[in-house]
N, C-alpha and C positions, 0 to 999 in steps of 0.2 A: 504494499499499500504506499502510495506516494503522499507526502505531506503537501498541503496547499502552499503555494508560493505567496508570501506577504510582501506587498510592495514596500519599497524602501521608505516612502513618505509615511506610511502608517507606523512603521517602526520608529521613525523619528518623532512622530506625534506621541507615541506611548512613552518614549524616553523624556520628551518635554514635560508631559503631565507628571511623571515620576519625579523629575527635577523640581518642578513647581511645588509638588506636595512636600518634598524633602526640605526645600528652602523655607516653605511656610512653617513647617514644624520647628525647624531650627530657629527661625525668627521669633516664634512664640516662646520658646524656652529662653532666648536671650532677653526678650521683653520682660518676662517674669523675673529673671535675675536682676535686670536693671531696676525694675520696680521695687524689689526687696532691698537693694542696695540704697536706692534713694530714700526708702522708708527708714532704713537704719541711720543714714546720714541725718535726716530731719530729726529723728528721735534723739540722737546724740546731741545736736545742736540745741534743741529745746531743753534737754536735760541740763545742759551747761548753763542755759539762761536761768533756769530755776535754782541752780546751785551757786549763784554768784550774788554778791552784795547783800542788800536787805532781804532778798528772798531767802538766802541761806540762813540768815539769822532767824527768820520767821519759821523756816523749816525746822531749825534746831529747837525753837521755842515750842512748836507743835508736837515735837517728839517727846511727849510727856503725858501725864494724866489728862484725859479729855476735859476735866473741869478747870485746868489751869487757865487763868485769865491771859488773854493775848492783847487785848485792846487797852490803850491808856484810858484811865477814868480819873475824874476829879479826886477821888479818894482810893488810892491803890490801883490795882489792875496790872495790865501787861506793859510791854515796851513799844507797842506799835500803834500807829494811827489807823483810822478806818481807811484812809487813802492808801496806805502801804498795804493793807490787807486787800484792798480792791485791785491794786496792781497784781498781787500774787494770784488771787482768784481769776483775774483776767487771763492769766497764762493757761489756766484750765479751761477757760472758755475757748481759747484758741485751740488747745489740744482736742477738745470735744469736736470742734469743727473739722479739724484734720482727720480725727479718728472716724467720724461718721462719714466722711468723704472717702474713706479707704486709703488715705495717704500714709497712715500709720497703722500697722496690723495690731490686732488684739494682743498678741503675745508680746510685741514690743511695747505696747501701751502698758500692759500689766507689769512686765519686768522692770521698766524704767520709772514708771510714775505711780503705780498703785499704792505703795506704802505711804508716801507723803500725802497723796490724795486722801487716803483713808484717815490719816491723822487729822487733816484739816476738816474732813467731812464729819468726824466724830467729836470734834472740839465744840463744846457748848458755846463759848464765846463767839466763835466763827459763825456757827449756825444761827445764834441770836442775831448777829449783824446782818446776815443773809436774809433772815426772816423780816427784819426791820425794813431793810431796803426793798424787799419784794412787796411790801404793803403799798409802796408808792409806784412800783413797776413790777408787775407779776412775772415778767419775762426775764428780769435781770437774774444773773447767775444760774440760769436754767442748764447750761452746759455743765457747770461745776456740779450741780445737784444730779444731773443725769449720770455723769461719770461716777460720782460718789455712790449712788445707788447701785450701779452696775459692778463696781469693783469692791464694794464693801462685803465683808464676811467671806473671805477666801474664794472669790470668783475665779473660775478657771475658764480659759478660752476654749470654747467648743468649736468644732467645725461648722456648727450651725450659727455661729456668731456673724452678724451682718457684715462687719468689716472684713473678716476672713473670707466670707463667701465672695465679697466684692473683689478682694484681692485674687482669689482663685479664678473668678470669672474674667479678670483682666489678663490672666496669663498663666 
């Protein structure tokens, strides 16, 4: 039995299709690696931002009993103004935006930021100030509160986590 003769142009077409599939697969893996590297770089830069200056002093003060006063009061209290606390909480608002957009993975968010986030979220003075400011604007500090709820109490990143699913879908 004789095999049918396949025209050269059809063989070239099959080779082209295989090359395109291979290149697309390779590009997808490269894109995923690049995305994870960018996420790691962003996470490290934001971690450095939180670990410098007044933020570091605030982090150190929050690393104590949740009843420890943080804010300056006329009679006693902590060492920080409401404005300084606002700048610190603002960093978590930015982190929430980046996390929800899938620019920082759940695992990186958890590993780099969850401990300090939980300490701020559990502090009575911080939460009282957040509640006070939310009376005027119910949307203020929503990102901080969302992250605090999500990462409080030994949260573990699951494959079902929205940001990790987003990262998986991207590459």
